[in-house]
C-alpha positions in Angstrom: 5.7 -4.0 -8.5 3.7 -6.8 -10.0 2.0 -7.1 -13.4 -1.5 -8.5 -13.8 -2.7 -10.9 -16.4 -5.7 -13.1 -16.9 -5.1 -16.8 -16.0 -7.1 -19.8 -14.8 -7.4 -20.5 -11.1 -5.0 -23.3 -10.2 -6.3 -26.4 -8.6 -4.3 -25.6 -5.4 -6.5 -22.6 -4.8 -9.8 -22.5 -3.0 -12.2 -25.0 -4.6 -14.9 -22.5 -5.2 -15.5 -20.6 -8.4 -15.6 -16.8 -8.9 -17.5 -15.7 -12.0 -18.0 -12.3 -13.5 -20.9 -10.5 -12.0 -22.0 -6.9 -11.7 -21.1 -4.8 -8.8 -22.7 -1.4 -8.1 -21.7 1.6 -6.2 -24.4 2.1 -3.6 -25.1 3.2 -0.1 -28.0 2.1 2.2 -31.1 1.7 0.1 -34.6 0.2 0.0 -33.0 -3.2 -0.5 -31.3 -3.1 2.9 -32.9 -5.4 5.3 -32.1 -3.5 8.5 -29.3 -1.6 10.2 -26.8 -4.5 10.0 -27.4 -4.9 6.3 -26.2 -1.3 5.5 -24.9 -1.1 2.0 -26.5 -4.3 0.8 -28.3 -4.8 -2.5 -29.8 -7.6 -4.6 -27.6 -8.2 -7.7 -29.0 -11.3 -9.5 -32.5 -12.5 -9.0 -32.7 -15.5 -6.7 -35.0 -18.5 -7.4 -38.7 -18.0 -6.5 -39.1 -18.2 -2.7 -35.5 -17.6 -1.9 -34.4 -14.3 -0.3 -30.8 -14.1 0.7 -29.3 -11.2 2.7 -26.3 -10.7 5.0 -25.8 -8.9 8.3 -22.8 -7.3 10.1 -22.6 -5.9 13.6 -23.4 -2.2 14.0 -20.4 -1.7 16.1 -17.0 -3.4 16.6 -14.0 -2.6 18.8 -10.4 -2.6 17.7 -7.6 -3.2 20.3 -5.2 -0.3 19.7 -2.1 -2.2 20.6 -2.7 -5.4 18.6 -5.1 -4.0 16.0 -7.2 -7.1 16.5 -11.0 -7.1 16.2 -13.8 -9.6 15.9 -16.7 -9.4 13.5 -19.8 -11.7 13.1 -20.9 -12.2 9.4 -24.3 -13.6 9.0 -26.1 -14.9 5.9 -29.9 -15.3 6.0 -32.6 -16.9 3.9 -35.7 -14.8 4.6 -37.7 -16.6 1.9 -40.1 -19.5 1.9 -37.9 -22.0 0.1 -34.5 -23.6 0.7 -31.6 -21.9 -1.0 -29.7 -24.9 -2.3 -25.9 -24.7 -2.7 -24.6 -21.2 -2.0 -21.4 -19.6 -0.9 -20.6 -16.5 1.3 -17.5 -14.6 0.5 -15.8 -12.4 3.3 -13.4 -10.0 1.7 -11.3 -7.2 3.4 -10.1 -4.0 1.9 -7.7 -1.2 2.8 -7.1 -1.1 6.6 -9.4 -4.1 7.4 -7.6 -7.4 6.9 -9.6 -10.7 7.3 -7.3 -13.2 9.2 -9.6 -16.1 9.6 -13.3 -17.1 9.2 -14.4 -20.1 11.2 -15.2 -23.0 9.0 -14.2 -21.3 5.8 -11.2 -21.5 3.3 -8.8 -18.7 2.6 -8.6 -17.4 -0.9 -5.0 -17.6 -2.1 -3.2 -14.2 -2.1 -2.5 -14.6 -5.9 -6.2 -15.0 -6.6 -7.6 -12.1 -4.5 -9.8 -9.5 -6.2 -8.2 -6.3 -7.4 -7.9 -3.8 -4.5 -8.5 -6.4 -1.7 -6.0 -7.6 0.8 -7.7 -10.8 2.1 -10.7 -13.1 1.6 -12.4 -16.3 2.7 -15.0 -18.5 1.0 -17.7 -20.2 3.0 -19.7 -22.8 1.1 -23.1 -23.9 2.3 -24.9 -27.0 0.9 -28.2 -25.4 1.8 -29.8 -22.7 3.9 -33.3 -23.6 4.9 -36.2 -21.1 4.5 -36.2 -18.8 7.5 -32.7 -20.0 8.5 -29.4 -18.2 9.0 -25.7 -19.1 9.4 -23.2 -16.9 11.3 -19.5 -17.0 11.0 -16.9 -15.7 13.5 -14.5 -13.4 11.6 -11.0 -12.7 13.0 -9.6 -9.5 11.6 -7.2 -6.7 12.1 -8.0 -3.0 11.5 -5.3 -0.4 11.0 -6.9 2.7 12.5 -4.5 4.9 10.5 -6.4 3.9 7.4 -9.9 3.5 6.1 -11.2 -0.1 6.1 -14.0 -1.9 4.3 -15.6 -5.4 4.2 -17.6 -7.0 1.5 -20.1 -9.9 1.8 -21.3 -11.3 -1.5 -23.7 -14.3 -1.5 -23.3 -16.4 -4.6 -24.5 -19.6 -6.1 -22.4 -22.6 -5.3 -20.6 -22.3 -8.6 -20.1 -18.6 -8.3 -22.0 -17.8 -11.5 -24.6 -15.5 -9.9 -24.5 -13.1 -7.0 -27.9 -13.0 -5.2 -26.9 -10.4 -2.7 -23.9 -8.2 -2.0 -23.2 -6.1 1.1 -20.4 -3.6 0.6 -17.7 -2.9 0.2 -19.0 -1.1 3.3 -16.8 0.8 5.7 -16.3 0.5 9.4 -14.9 3.7 11.0 -14.9 6.4 13.6 -15.1 10.2 13.3 -13.6 10.6 16.8 -10.3 8.7 17.0 -8.8 8.1 20.4 -5.1 7.0 19.9 -4.4 6.9 23.6 -7.4 4.7 24.5 -7.0 1.0 24.9 -9.6 0.3 22.1 -11.2 2.2 19.3 -15.0 1.7 18.7 -15.9 1.6 15.0 -19.4 2.0 13.5 -20.7 0.2 10.4 -21.3 2.5 7.4 -18.9 5.2 8.8 -15.9 6.4 6.9 -12.9 6.1 9.2 -11.1 9.3 10.2 -7.5 8.0 10.7 -5.9 8.3 14.1 -2.6 9.4 12.6 -3.3 11.0 9.2 -0.3 11.5 7.0 1.9 9.3 4.9 0.1 6.1 6.0 -3.4 7.4 5.2 -4.9 6.0 2.0 -5.7 8.7 -0.6 -9.4 9.2 -1.4 -10.0 8.4 -5.0 -13.7 9.0 -5.6 -15.5 6.1 -7.4 -12.6 3.7 -6.9 -13.1 3.9 -3.1 -16.7 2.5 -3.4 -16.5 0.3 -6.5 -14.0 -2.5 -6.1 -13.5 -5.6 -8.3 -14.5 -9.1 -7.0 -14.8 -12.1 -9.3 -13.1 -14.7 -11.4 -9.7 -15.3 -12.9 -9.6 -15.4 -16.6 -11.4 -12.1 -17.4 -10.5 -8.5 -17.7 -12.1 -5.6 -15.8 -14.6 -3.8 -17.9 -16.5 -0.6 -17.1 -20.2 -0.5 -17.9 -21.5 3.1 -17.7 -21.7 5.1 -14.6 -24.0 2.8 -12.6 -21.8 -0.2 -12.1 -18.9 -2.4 -13.2 -18.6 -5.8 -14.6 -15.8 -7.3 -12.5 -13.6 -10.3 -12.6 -10.8 -12.0 -10.7 -7.4 -10.8 -11.6 -4.4 -12.9 -10.6 -1.3 -11.3 -9.3 1.8 -12.6 -11.1 5.3 -11.4 -10.3 7.4 -10.0 -13.1 10.0 -12.4 -14.5 
């Protein structure tokens, strides 16, 4: 077991900052920009003329022998003005583990958000008005578990989150353990292929509201609508 304490992010970690922001528990809403933006919502107001969103594929396929899958994560600026410096975070939870994101930097394991198992930071100097940037995400998905992905879009310094998609699940309600691959749908809670000891327990609010953020601050609950969240370092017990 490991204890958690607040610390500063060491210089050897990813050179992006993760600051305390608000994360809400939500499903698809009026803020969603289409089927691939399921579970997305504006958090902090972007500068006038900037409208940032993200998009995930509606369907992915998991190789049942290797557990490998590919996901395309896209960030868009649907506004009329350039975004300036921003960063896209790609974070995996539960049975979905992000192995690599093309052109991005891995977040050190010790600096991962509470409840996550993997994450990458993708800095962008600027996203022009009407422009988009797609990233190839290599991942694995353990079909014996549930699995979620989260795509926050932050300012370059991480102090504000303009948009957050997720944590949104991929899953299937019709598992096929003997098939060569398992198709998973965005926004679908996974029904594990082999439920039992390996299946993650369902824990209500904690399944949908998960911390993402900066080292050096403690997790604080703010009412029933959402949570202030911050990065918690994992430190082995001495």
